[in-house]
Every structure is written in structure tokens, then in C-alpha cells.
LODOKOL-805807 format. One record per residue: residue number from 1; chain; x, y, z of N, C-alpha, C in turn. Coordinates in Angstrom, 3 decimals. Example, Ala and Ser with C-alpha at 12.3 -4.5 7.8 and 13.67 -1.06 7.14 Angstrom:
REM residues 2
<r 1 "A" <13.190 -5.690 7.800> <12.300 -4.500 7.800> <13.200 -3.300 7.800>>;
<r 2 "A" <12.850 -2.250 7.080> <13.670 -1.060 7.140> <12.900 0.030 7.870>>;
This chain:
REM residues 163
<r 1 "A" <118.769 103.494 93.747> <117.610 102.924 94.396> <118.007 101.855 95.440>>;
<r 2 "A" <117.376 101.932 96.526> <117.641 100.885 97.587> <117.166 99.549 97.081>>;
<r 3 "A" <117.902 98.531 97.437> <117.494 97.120 97.061> <117.222 96.309 98.400>>;
<r 4 "A" <116.126 95.684 98.434> <115.699 94.993 99.583> <115.496 93.473 99.265>>;
<r 5 "A" <116.515 92.558 99.638> <116.224 91.153 99.424> <115.231 90.685 100.397>>;
<r 6 "A" <114.280 89.839 99.921> <113.174 89.446 100.665> <112.905 87.995 100.353>>;
<r 7 "A" <112.551 87.211 101.441> <112.319 85.808 101.433> <110.737 85.563 101.803>>;
<r 8 "A" <110.133 84.633 101.115> <108.731 84.190 101.442> <108.705 82.732 101.512>>;
<r 9 "A" <107.895 82.219 102.459> <107.770 80.708 102.454> <106.332 80.356 102.149>>;
<r 10 "A" <106.227 79.343 101.331> <105.030 78.727 100.950> <104.705 77.647 101.948>>;
<r 11 "A" <104.163 78.090 103.105> <103.962 77.094 104.232> <102.814 76.333 103.947>>;
<r 12 "A" <102.919 75.043 103.675> <101.834 74.054 103.395> <101.600 73.089 104.471>>;
<r 13 "A" <100.302 72.939 104.848> <99.953 72.033 105.947> <99.813 70.588 105.295>>;
<r 14 "A" <99.532 69.568 106.087> <99.362 68.277 105.497> <98.241 68.088 104.449>>;
<r 15 "A" <97.247 68.995 104.471> <96.175 68.833 103.473> <96.388 69.883 102.363>>;
<r 16 "A" <97.608 70.412 102.178> <98.014 71.402 101.098> <97.385 72.682 101.236>>;
<r 17 "A" <97.045 73.148 102.408> <96.501 74.470 102.513> <97.720 75.393 102.741>>;
<r 18 "A" <97.587 76.598 102.216> <98.636 77.607 102.287> <98.384 78.663 103.267>>;
<r 19 "A" <99.336 78.964 104.132> <99.119 79.973 105.201> <99.411 81.268 104.554>>;
<r 20 "A" <98.353 82.200 104.819> <98.392 83.653 104.315> <98.193 84.613 105.510>>;
<r 21 "A" <98.910 85.565 105.526> <98.743 86.628 106.559> <98.038 87.856 105.871>>;
<r 22 "A" <97.119 88.419 106.596> <96.461 89.615 106.079> <97.100 90.782 106.834>>;
<r 23 "A" <97.494 91.806 106.100> <98.017 93.037 106.714> <97.230 94.286 106.247>>;
<r 24 "A" <97.268 95.299 107.029> <96.654 96.571 106.660> <97.586 97.626 107.001>>;
<r 25 "A" <97.919 98.371 105.970> <98.886 99.535 106.095> <98.058 100.848 106.199>>;
<r 26 "A" <98.548 101.768 106.887> <97.891 103.065 107.115> <98.020 103.804 105.818>>;
<r 27 "A" <99.061 103.671 105.119> <99.317 104.290 103.738> <99.267 103.209 102.693>>;
<r 28 "A" <98.716 103.615 101.613> <98.565 102.570 100.586> <99.913 101.991 100.075>>;
<r 29 "A" <100.009 100.700 99.855> <101.197 100.036 99.378> <101.466 100.609 98.002>>;
<r 30 "A" <102.628 101.133 97.777> <103.060 101.676 96.458> <101.914 102.612 95.849>>;
<r 31 "A" <101.672 103.733 96.554> <100.561 104.597 96.103> <100.597 105.099 94.647>>;
<r 32 "A" <101.867 104.994 94.079> <102.082 105.589 92.722> <101.498 104.562 91.738>>;
<r 33 "A" <101.401 103.294 92.007> <100.889 102.339 90.950> <99.835 101.417 91.703>>;
<r 34 "A" <99.691 101.251 92.939> <98.775 100.363 93.484> <98.211 100.908 94.756>>;
<r 35 "A" <97.003 101.364 94.701> <96.304 101.970 95.831> <95.683 100.852 96.724>>;
<r 36 "A" <96.594 100.131 97.419> <96.173 99.028 98.169> <96.659 99.151 99.716>>;
<r 37 "A" <95.694 99.005 100.512> <96.055 99.080 101.959> <95.913 97.666 102.695>>;
<r 38 "A" <95.029 96.881 102.169> <94.776 95.586 102.814> <95.162 94.487 101.782>>;
<r 39 "A" <96.016 93.574 102.130> <96.596 92.565 101.130> <96.942 91.270 101.924>>;
<r 40 "A" <97.141 90.220 101.219> <97.538 88.890 101.794> <98.804 88.469 101.200>>;
<r 41 "A" <99.730 88.061 102.158> <101.042 87.573 101.671> <101.386 86.287 102.454>>;
<r 42 "A" <102.334 85.498 102.039> <102.870 84.454 102.732> <103.840 84.842 103.850>>;
<r 43 "A" <104.161 84.064 104.853> <105.107 84.537 105.902> <106.418 84.799 105.151>>;
<r 44 "A" <107.141 85.738 105.736> <108.437 86.188 105.199> <108.791 87.641 105.475>>;
<r 45 "A" <109.888 88.062 105.001> <110.363 89.379 105.227> <111.752 89.570 104.686>>;
<r 46 "A" <112.344 90.653 105.103> <113.603 91.138 104.609> <114.752 90.231 105.147>>;
<r 47 "A" <115.778 90.093 104.189> <117.047 89.351 104.569> <117.922 90.427 105.210>>;
<r 48 "A" <118.288 90.078 106.421> <119.177 90.934 107.182> <120.656 90.840 106.738>>;
<r 49 "A" <121.418 91.897 107.039> <122.867 91.997 106.625> <123.556 90.716 107.167>>;
<r 50 "A" <124.284 90.117 106.301> <125.008 88.894 106.686> <124.287 87.561 106.525>>;
<r 51 "A" <123.031 87.642 106.268> <122.152 86.458 106.110> <122.082 86.010 104.732>>;
<r 52 "A" <121.916 84.661 104.539> <121.549 84.195 103.254> <120.102 84.119 103.219>>;
<r 53 "A" <119.395 83.896 102.060> <118.006 83.819 101.881> <117.391 82.738 102.799>>;
<r 54 "A" <117.985 81.562 102.759> <117.411 80.442 103.552> <117.537 80.708 105.042>>;
<r 55 "A" <118.632 81.193 105.517> <118.768 81.624 106.869> <117.675 82.602 107.325>>;
<r 56 "A" <117.432 83.570 106.404> <116.407 84.592 106.686> <115.118 83.953 106.692>>;
<r 57 "A" <114.819 83.082 105.781> <113.547 82.319 105.763> <113.237 81.641 106.983>>;
<r 58 "A" <114.174 80.899 107.468> <114.082 80.124 108.743> <113.806 81.052 109.962>>;
<r 59 "A" <114.456 82.175 109.970> <114.304 83.206 111.107> <112.920 83.809 110.908>>;
<r 60 "A" <112.565 84.135 109.715> <111.227 84.851 109.596> <110.074 83.845 109.869>>;
<r 61 "A" <110.288 82.680 109.530> <109.324 81.625 109.837> <109.061 81.482 111.302>>;
<r 62 "A" <110.089 81.437 112.075> <110.006 81.379 113.577> <109.436 82.663 114.176>>;
<r 63 "A" <109.826 83.792 113.603> <109.285 85.121 114.167> <107.825 85.152 113.865>>;
<r 64 "A" <107.332 84.850 112.673> <105.998 85.070 112.303> <104.985 83.937 112.622>>;
<r 65 "A" <105.535 82.735 112.820> <104.680 81.533 113.084> <104.998 80.764 114.283>>;
<r 66 "A" <106.167 80.971 114.840> <106.678 80.154 115.972> <107.048 78.750 115.572>>;
<r 67 "A" <107.144 78.453 114.270> <107.550 77.259 113.744> <109.125 77.237 113.381>>;
<r 68 "A" <109.731 76.168 113.966> <111.163 76.001 113.693> <111.213 74.767 112.713>>;
<r 69 "A" <111.978 75.043 111.651> <112.251 73.829 110.665> <113.688 73.669 110.539>>;
<r 70 "A" <114.225 72.479 110.343> <115.668 72.352 110.164> <116.186 72.867 108.863>>;
<r 71 "A" <115.289 72.978 107.853> <115.675 73.462 106.478> <114.322 73.920 105.781>>;
<r 72 "A" <114.506 74.571 104.699> <113.366 74.972 103.806> <113.462 74.038 102.601>>;
<r 73 "A" <112.413 73.986 101.948> <112.407 73.163 100.657> <112.975 74.061 99.637>>;
<r 74 "A" <112.862 73.660 98.343> <113.532 74.390 97.252> <112.934 75.724 97.011>>;
<r 75 "A" <113.695 76.654 96.388> <113.242 77.937 95.946> <112.504 77.689 94.673>>;
<r 76 "A" <111.249 78.068 94.588> <110.486 77.603 93.386> <110.123 78.959 92.517>>;
<r 77 "A" <110.061 80.150 93.159> <109.759 81.340 92.401> <110.739 82.508 92.824>>;
<r 78 "A" <110.945 83.331 91.852> <111.698 84.584 92.143> <110.999 85.706 91.443>>;
<r 79 "A" <111.104 86.903 92.033> <110.557 88.083 91.326> <111.315 89.324 91.794>>;
<r 80 "A" <111.454 90.344 90.866> <112.073 91.518 91.204> <111.073 92.595 90.757>>;
<r 81 "A" <110.803 93.535 91.661> <109.866 94.577 91.337> <110.197 95.812 92.224>>;
<r 82 "A" <109.641 96.931 91.709> <109.918 98.195 92.417> <108.586 98.658 93.071>>;
<r 83 "A" <108.810 99.242 94.263> <107.725 99.889 94.951> <108.157 101.335 95.417>>;
<r 84 "A" <107.181 102.182 95.409> <107.465 103.485 95.939> <106.851 103.581 97.410>>;
<r 85 "A" <107.646 103.516 98.370> <107.198 103.497 99.821> <107.316 104.939 100.361>>;
<r 86 "A" <106.820 105.124 101.584> <106.902 106.432 102.215> <108.346 107.034 102.243>>;
<r 87 "A" <109.415 106.188 102.382> <110.693 106.618 102.430> <111.422 106.539 101.064>>;
<r 88 "A" <110.619 106.402 99.967> <111.184 106.444 98.710> <111.217 105.121 97.973>>;
<r 89 "A" <111.702 105.029 96.679> <111.652 103.873 95.942> <112.532 102.761 96.394>>;
<r 90 "A" <112.083 101.539 96.294> <112.868 100.374 96.646> <112.661 99.296 95.599>>;
<r 91 "A" <113.745 98.607 95.332> <113.620 97.423 94.463> <113.546 96.203 95.314>>;
<r 92 "A" <112.556 95.341 95.178> <112.365 94.177 95.981> <112.885 92.942 95.196>>;
<r 93 "A" <113.904 92.187 95.795> <114.371 91.045 95.099> <113.802 89.875 96.035>>;
<r 94 "A" <112.726 89.190 95.616> <112.057 88.184 96.446> <112.190 86.876 95.926>>;
<r 95 "A" <112.328 85.980 96.935> <112.384 84.510 96.557> <111.422 83.667 97.510>>;
<r 96 "A" <110.752 82.750 96.846> <109.708 81.878 97.491> <110.177 80.481 97.649>>;
<r 97 "A" <110.194 79.927 98.886> <110.614 78.635 99.209> <109.497 77.771 99.691>>;
<r 98 "A" <109.432 76.478 99.268> <108.427 75.592 99.806> <108.845 75.245 101.189>>;
<r 99 "A" <107.824 75.098 102.029> <108.017 74.817 103.475> <106.851 73.951 104.023>>;
<r 100 "A" <106.832 72.710 103.733> <105.823 71.817 104.137> <106.002 71.603 105.665>>;
<r 101 "A" <104.933 71.489 106.336> <104.910 71.183 107.830> <103.949 70.225 108.175>>;
<r 102 "A" <104.127 69.544 109.355> <103.225 68.475 109.844> <102.122 69.005 110.691>>;
<r 103 "A" <102.400 70.047 111.421> <101.399 70.604 112.366> <101.106 72.037 112.047>>;
<r 104 "A" <99.868 72.413 111.677> <99.477 73.792 111.279> <99.231 74.732 112.417>>;
<r 105 "A" <99.542 74.366 113.664> <99.479 75.249 114.722> <100.566 76.389 114.748>>;
<r 106 "A" <100.123 77.607 114.709> <101.119 78.706 114.747> <101.054 79.621 115.970>>;
<r 107 "A" <102.069 80.279 116.252> <102.117 81.174 117.364> <102.560 82.598 116.857>>;
<r 108 "A" <101.841 83.652 117.300> <102.156 84.975 116.903> <103.080 85.705 117.966>>;
<r 109 "A" <103.494 84.887 118.988> <104.278 85.518 120.162> <105.527 86.139 119.735>>;
<r 110 "A" <106.195 85.775 118.568> <107.394 86.389 118.131> <107.389 87.527 117.193>>;
<r 111 "A" <106.104 87.922 116.848> <105.991 88.993 115.873> <106.735 90.305 116.394>>;
<r 112 "A" <107.383 91.005 115.359> <108.009 92.183 115.689> <107.075 93.261 115.935>>;
<r 113 "A" <107.437 94.362 116.666> <106.413 95.480 116.912> <105.823 96.132 115.628>>;
<r 114 "A" <106.632 96.307 114.604> <106.025 96.880 113.372> <105.099 95.911 112.739>>;
<r 115 "A" <105.308 94.601 112.807> <104.413 93.599 112.268> <103.121 93.562 113.033>>;
<r 116 "A" <103.139 93.828 114.350> <101.907 93.735 115.167> <100.958 94.916 114.752>>;
<r 117 "A" <101.615 95.996 114.277> <100.767 97.214 113.972> <99.929 96.962 112.732>>;
<r 118 "A" <100.583 96.175 111.758> <99.824 96.014 110.476> <99.123 94.730 110.396>>;
<r 119 "A" <99.550 93.697 111.243> <98.897 92.366 111.106> <97.391 92.476 111.531>>;
<r 120 "A" <96.639 91.814 110.720> <95.158 91.704 111.012> <94.640 90.291 111.181>>;
<r 121 "A" <95.139 89.317 110.518> <94.596 87.965 110.553> <95.548 87.002 109.843>>;
<r 122 "A" <95.388 85.691 110.070> <95.990 84.737 109.240> <94.985 83.546 109.139>>;
<r 123 "A" <95.261 82.842 108.006> <94.322 81.806 107.580> <94.944 80.848 106.721>>;
<r 124 "A" <94.637 79.554 106.924> <95.117 78.529 105.965> <94.083 78.483 104.782>>;
<r 125 "A" <94.548 78.601 103.594> <93.636 78.596 102.377> <93.995 77.356 101.480>>;
<r 126 "A" <92.874 76.696 101.138> <92.965 75.695 100.092> <93.213 76.310 98.763>>;
<r 127 "A" <93.608 75.497 97.822> <93.711 75.968 96.311> <92.390 76.487 95.901>>;
<r 128 "A" <91.370 75.691 96.132> <89.946 76.191 95.648> <89.503 77.459 96.252>>;
<r 129 "A" <89.872 77.655 97.500> <89.476 78.998 98.197> <90.252 80.130 97.559>>;
<r 130 "A" <91.579 79.912 97.226> <92.299 80.982 96.592> <91.755 81.228 95.236>>;
<r 131 "A" <91.412 80.252 94.435> <90.806 80.324 93.116> <89.550 81.100 93.086>>;
<r 132 "A" <88.766 80.930 94.110> <87.336 81.526 94.258> <87.361 82.923 94.805>>;
<r 133 "A" <88.467 83.280 95.543> <88.550 84.523 96.308> <88.549 85.732 95.412>>;
<r 134 "A" <88.057 86.896 95.764> <88.231 88.059 95.056> <89.284 89.000 95.793>>;
<r 135 "A" <89.845 88.464 96.843> <90.846 89.310 97.564> <92.190 89.373 96.695>>;
<r 136 "A" <93.011 90.291 97.126> <94.273 90.571 96.480> <95.270 89.583 97.105>>;
<r 137 "A" <95.941 88.797 96.385> <97.006 88.018 96.791> <98.261 88.319 96.107>>;
<r 138 "A" <99.337 88.081 96.784> <100.711 88.303 96.207> <101.440 87.022 96.323>>;
<r 139 "A" <102.229 86.512 95.269> <102.210 87.171 93.938> <100.994 87.007 93.147>>;
<r 140 "A" <100.773 87.919 92.254> <99.632 87.826 91.346> <99.618 86.444 90.628>>;
<r 141 "A" <98.361 85.973 90.435> <98.216 84.689 89.821> <98.610 83.526 90.668>>;
<r 142 "A" <98.482 83.668 92.065> <98.903 82.746 92.943> <98.350 81.396 92.722>>;
<r 143 "A" <97.117 81.331 92.476> <96.435 79.984 92.286> <97.079 79.173 91.158>>;
<r 144 "A" <97.306 79.909 90.030> <97.841 79.206 88.782> <99.295 78.705 89.067>>;
<r 145 "A" <99.977 79.502 89.890> <101.389 79.165 90.297> <101.428 78.079 91.276>>;
<r 146 "A" <100.528 78.045 92.150> <100.501 77.114 93.223> <100.070 75.651 92.794>>;
<r 147 "A" <99.138 75.632 91.817> <98.561 74.430 91.405> <99.574 73.303 91.013>>;
<r 148 "A" <100.585 73.641 90.140> <101.512 72.559 89.844> <102.446 72.039 90.920>>;
<r 149 "A" <102.761 73.049 91.945> <103.483 72.649 93.078> <102.695 71.542 93.946>>;
<r 150 "A" <101.413 71.867 94.110> <100.628 70.922 94.933> <100.463 69.599 94.244>>;
<r 151 "A" <100.571 69.533 92.892> <100.511 68.302 92.162> <101.817 67.586 92.145>>;
<r 152 "A" <102.800 68.240 92.692> <104.166 67.532 92.801> <105.182 67.969 91.655>>;
<r 153 "A" <104.808 68.952 90.974> <105.703 69.444 89.820> <106.565 70.551 90.390>>;
<r 154 "A" <107.800 70.293 90.757> <108.697 71.334 91.341> <109.621 71.729 90.237>>;
<r 155 "A" <109.768 72.966 89.937> <110.647 73.348 88.956> <112.158 73.105 89.301>>;
<r 156 "A" <112.969 72.841 88.319> <114.417 72.513 88.527> <115.121 73.825 88.953>>;
<r 157 "A" <114.719 74.912 88.431> <115.240 76.274 88.808> <114.002 77.110 89.138>>;
<r 158 "A" <114.215 78.068 89.907> <113.105 78.992 90.264> <112.477 79.678 89.042>>;
<r 159 "A" <111.160 79.729 89.043> <110.463 80.385 87.927> <110.510 81.827 88.215>>;
<r 160 "A" <110.802 82.623 87.075> <111.002 84.171 87.270> <109.500 84.725 87.046>>;
<r 161 "A" <109.036 85.337 88.066> <107.683 85.843 88.094> <107.743 87.350 87.571>>;
<r 162 "A" <106.643 87.733 86.969> <106.434 89.267 86.716> <105.465 89.681 87.783>>;
<r 163 "A" <105.411 90.948 87.996> <104.506 91.561 89.087> <103.267 90.943 88.934>>;
């Protein structure tokens, strides 16, 4: 099975709102287990050959938001899961890093061509809005995971998430 290392940033503005992108795929994400075409995720993507997770996170952050940071905050969550995509099964090794920012202005000018095809919208979400929403968020249980981070409780080692 192909393994895809992936990095995601928990981009938080000064009021602790979290940036989420909405994507829509022509084919359901993991049709074998999850008939989902529209979903919300944090900025991020695949780690390229020769990159470390943090390097990939900084690159992805610039590509997807136009924001350049000197460093990312700590890795707070990790999860490994399998998806069945159009080109076959893939194991995702995903890490989430805190990335607080001072200015919530983002630019989509650096999005890659394949991202432009599936990108639909972005929005800054408060914890209360995430808790009240009926939309699908990844990782599952996002509000419960995010709440202690916003209160300043940062895990000493990344929390292992289940799907």
C-alpha cells in the first residue's frame, strides 16, 4: 500500500478562530467507507520527497494561504488512516501543527492547479461555530480536540487520533 505523509496546520487568528477550507471532489472521498464529496479541512497537504513535516507545512501554508511563517508551533495531533482513492488504497500519515498568526488576511494566488479544481471556499471558524455546525470536519471530533488547545493546554507529545 502506498504511504502518503501529510501535514496540516491549525491556523489560528488572534481571536482563536480556525481557518478551514471547503473542498468538493468529483468522486466521493474514499467511496468504500465514506460517501463524501464536500468536506472541510485545515490548510496542508502532502510531504514531498526530501522534505520534513515542518518544511512541508511551511511550504503548504504559503501555497494555500500566502502566509509565510518563520516556524510552526508544536505538533499536537497525529493520525494514520487508510483511504481508497481512484488510483488505489493509500495510507495517510498525518500530523497537525499549531500555527498562530497575527493577521488573518490570506491569498489564494499560490494554489496549485489541482487545488483550484476542488477548492470552493474558506472561512475562519470560532470554536462555538464548529461545535454548532452539522458540516463534516476532519479530523472527526474537531471541536473537542481544539477546545483544550485554545485554553492553552498543549500536549507534551502529539495525541494519537483515531479516524
